[in-house]
BALOBA-1460 file (C-alpha; in Angstrom, 3 decimals):
// residues 88
<rec num="1" residu="x" x="9.049" y="0.620" z="15.394"/>
<rec num="2" residu="x" x="9.001" y="-2.970" z="16.397"/>
<rec num="3" residu="x" x="7.887" y="-6.180" z="14.032"/>
<rec num="4" residu="x" x="4.975" y="-6.536" z="16.003"/>
<rec num="5" residu="x" x="4.138" y="-2.861" z="16.025"/>
<rec num="6" residu="x" x="3.867" y="-2.669" z="12.149"/>
<rec num="7" residu="x" x="1.379" y="-5.283" z="11.652"/>
<rec num="8" residu="x" x="-1.064" y="-4.044" z="14.231"/>
<rec num="9" residu="x" x="-1.059" y="-0.747" z="12.297"/>
<rec num="10" residu="x" x="-4.170" y="-0.193" z="9.752"/>
<rec num="11" residu="x" x="-3.516" y="0.673" z="6.309"/>
<rec num="12" residu="x" x="-4.959" y="4.027" z="7.145"/>
<rec num="13" residu="x" x="-2.868" y="4.707" z="10.177"/>
<rec num="14" residu="x" x="0.678" y="3.590" z="8.306"/>
<rec num="15" residu="x" x="-0.552" y="6.026" z="5.507"/>
<rec num="16" residu="x" x="-0.793" y="8.831" z="7.872"/>
<rec num="17" residu="x" x="2.367" y="7.825" z="9.687"/>
<rec num="18" residu="x" x="4.132" y="7.661" z="6.240"/>
<rec num="19" residu="x" x="2.426" y="11.106" z="5.522"/>
<rec num="20" residu="x" x="3.937" y="12.796" z="8.578"/>
<rec num="21" residu="x" x="7.394" y="11.165" z="8.032"/>
<rec num="22" residu="x" x="7.382" y="12.711" z="4.502"/>
<rec num="23" residu="x" x="6.247" y="16.112" z="5.483"/>
<rec num="24" residu="x" x="8.912" y="16.300" z="8.165"/>
<rec num="25" residu="x" x="11.561" y="15.286" z="5.878"/>
<rec num="26" residu="x" x="10.515" y="17.598" z="3.169"/>
<rec num="27" residu="x" x="10.879" y="20.447" z="5.630"/>
<rec num="28" residu="x" x="14.553" y="20.411" z="5.659"/>
<rec num="29" residu="x" x="14.763" y="21.019" z="9.439"/>
<rec num="30" residu="x" x="15.690" y="17.350" z="10.411"/>
<rec num="31" residu="x" x="19.576" y="16.764" z="11.681"/>
<rec num="32" residu="x" x="21.003" y="13.936" z="9.279"/>
<rec num="33" residu="x" x="20.555" y="11.190" z="11.898"/>
<rec num="34" residu="x" x="16.924" y="11.784" z="12.674"/>
<rec num="35" residu="x" x="16.283" y="11.651" z="8.633"/>
<rec num="36" residu="x" x="18.148" y="8.551" z="8.158"/>
<rec num="37" residu="x" x="15.925" y="7.003" z="10.943"/>
<rec num="38" residu="x" x="12.714" y="8.287" z="9.407"/>
<rec num="39" residu="x" x="13.606" y="7.375" z="5.955"/>
<rec num="40" residu="x" x="14.135" y="3.837" z="7.357"/>
<rec num="41" residu="x" x="10.669" y="3.915" z="8.984"/>
<rec num="42" residu="x" x="9.397" y="5.414" z="6.297"/>
<rec num="43" residu="x" x="10.645" y="2.285" z="3.918"/>
<rec num="44" residu="x" x="9.285" y="0.085" z="6.502"/>
<rec num="45" residu="x" x="5.616" y="1.909" z="6.409"/>
<rec num="46" residu="x" x="5.811" y="1.796" z="2.684"/>
<rec num="47" residu="x" x="6.465" y="-1.741" z="2.562"/>
<rec num="48" residu="x" x="3.661" y="-2.596" z="4.900"/>
<rec num="49" residu="x" x="1.080" y="-0.471" z="3.055"/>
<rec num="50" residu="x" x="2.294" y="-2.415" z="-0.032"/>
<rec num="51" residu="x" x="1.760" y="-5.876" z="1.278"/>
<rec num="52" residu="x" x="-1.363" y="-4.438" z="2.932"/>
<rec num="53" residu="x" x="-2.988" y="-3.633" z="-0.601"/>
<rec num="54" residu="x" x="-1.699" y="-6.913" z="-2.009"/>
<rec num="55" residu="x" x="-3.690" y="-8.823" z="0.427"/>
<rec num="56" residu="x" x="-6.793" y="-6.754" z="-0.542"/>
<rec num="57" residu="x" x="-5.955" y="-7.179" z="-4.056"/>
<rec num="58" residu="x" x="-6.082" y="-10.660" z="-3.582"/>
<rec num="59" residu="x" x="-9.359" y="-10.793" z="-1.604"/>
<rec num="60" residu="x" x="-11.371" y="-9.067" z="-4.334"/>
<rec num="61" residu="x" x="-13.734" y="-10.628" z="-6.678"/>
<rec num="62" residu="x" x="-15.749" y="-9.270" z="-9.720"/>
<rec num="63" residu="x" x="-18.990" y="-10.199" z="-10.110"/>
<rec num="64" residu="x" x="-19.643" y="-10.915" z="-13.861"/>
<rec num="65" residu="x" x="-23.152" y="-11.333" z="-15.019"/>
<rec num="66" residu="x" x="-23.387" y="-13.818" z="-18.279"/>
<rec num="67" residu="x" x="-26.371" y="-15.779" z="-19.715"/>
<rec num="68" residu="x" x="-26.217" y="-17.843" z="-16.414"/>
<rec num="69" residu="x" x="-26.358" y="-15.271" z="-14.091"/>
<rec num="70" residu="x" x="-23.552" y="-13.972" z="-11.805"/>
<rec num="71" residu="x" x="-20.458" y="-15.484" z="-11.311"/>
<rec num="72" residu="x" x="-17.397" y="-15.045" z="-9.306"/>
<rec num="73" residu="x" x="-14.002" y="-14.246" z="-10.662"/>
<rec num="74" residu="x" x="-10.787" y="-13.374" z="-8.997"/>
<rec num="75" residu="x" x="-9.701" y="-9.470" z="-9.476"/>
<rec num="76" residu="x" x="-7.108" y="-9.052" z="-11.877"/>
<rec num="77" residu="x" x="-6.247" y="-5.314" z="-12.959"/>
<rec num="78" residu="x" x="-6.352" y="-4.947" z="-16.735"/>
<rec num="79" residu="x" x="-3.071" y="-4.760" z="-18.468"/>
<rec num="80" residu="x" x="-2.116" y="-2.933" z="-21.246"/>
<rec num="81" residu="x" x="-0.006" y="-3.941" z="-24.227"/>
<rec num="82" residu="x" x="3.455" y="-3.498" z="-22.251"/>
<rec num="83" residu="x" x="2.072" y="-5.239" z="-19.182"/>
<rec num="84" residu="x" x="1.136" y="-2.086" z="-17.493"/>
<rec num="85" residu="x" x="-1.264" y="-1.841" z="-14.998"/>
<rec num="86" residu="x" x="-4.559" y="0.238" z="-16.372"/>
<rec num="87" residu="x" x="-6.120" y="0.981" z="-13.063"/>
<rec num="88" residu="x" x="-9.325" y="-0.162" z="-14.501"/>
């Protein structure tokens, strides 16, 4: 997979390819050399998906209604006391 090819994949396309790689690796019927290549491609796709999610997260804004109307606020996931994302 080339650098140019990986950046043109949408998040959904990258996830679909990643799921296919995982299925092939889990089948156990893949020669070692092929498994290593698939694993490397999967790591690239995983990184790409993570980057795309971070880009989207930075663009998300929450609208907060207060006494003065609606205000925009950058999206920041709520964290618990240990700093872990609560997923809210």
